[in-house]
N, C-alpha and C positions, 0 to 999 in steps of 0.2 A: 487065583493062583498066587498072586503076590502075597496075599494074607497068609496062605498056607506055608509058603516058603519062609516068610518073616517069622511066623509063629514057631515053626520048627527050628529056625536059627536061634531063637531065644534060648532053647534048651542047649544048643551047641555052645553058646557063649559060656555057660556055666561049666560044661564038660571040658572045654579047652582052656578055661581060665582066662578068657579075654577080659578086657576092662568092663566094668559095670555100665559105663555110658553106652556101650554097644547094645546091651540088652535093653536099656531104656529107649534108645533110638529105634530099635526093632519093634518094641512095644508100641511106640508112637506111630510107626508105619502101619502096624496092624489096626490100631484105632482109627486112623485117618482113612485107610482104604475100606474098612468096614462101614464107616459113615458114608463114604462116597458110593459104595455099593448099594446101600439102602436108599440114598437119595435118587440115584439113577434107576434103581428098581421101581421106585414109586413113580417116577416120571414116565418110564416105559409102560408100566401098567396103566397109568392114567391116560396116556396117548392111545393105547390100544382100546381102552374102554370108550373113549370119545369117538374113535374111528368106527367101532362097532355100532355105536349109537347113530352116527351119521349115516352109515350104510343102511341100517334098518329103517330109519325115517325116510331116507331117499327112496328106498324100494317101495315103501308104503305110499309116498307122494306120487311116484310114477304110476302105481296102480290106480290111485285116486284120479289123477289127471287123464289117464287113458280110459277110465271107466271099466277096468278089468277086475277080475277076482271078486272079492267081497262087495265091490262097488257096482258090479254089473247090473244087478236088478234092485238096487237099493233106492228107496223113496227119498232118502235124505243122505246122500253120500258124504256131504261135508261134515255132518254131525258124526257119522261113523268114522270118518278120517280122524277127527279130533279125539274121539274116544280111544281109537287104536293108538294114536300118537301118545296120548296120556299114559296108556298102559306100557308102551315101550319105554318112555322116559321114567316112569315109576320103577320098572324092573331094573333099569340101569342104575337108578339112585340106590335101590336096595343092594345091588351088587357092590357099589362103591362104599356104602356104609359097612357092609360085611368085610370088605377088603381092608378098610381103615381100622376096623375093630381088630382084625387079625394082626395087623402091623403093630398096633398099640397094646395088644394083649387083652383088650376088653372083650368080654363074651356076652 
């Protein structure tokens, strides 16, 4: 919201003939808030990703410890648990790599 207002105000500076330093200050505000928005957007997305990973691994751990689901009739439940955990972690890593590539413009 602040970025939009400051960006629109830059045009008004010229229209109303205000001092040029006002336009420069508004431009600075736009740049700073865009940067903050990207930083906090990354932080929020990273936190969400870690939270999802923890919940998935926690659910799998509960199934393993209680011997339910895929572990109910498994001859080697620990090996199965490790394999499933590796798949969950690898999927999360792939999502993080794709997200970072999207942010940096790498495809």
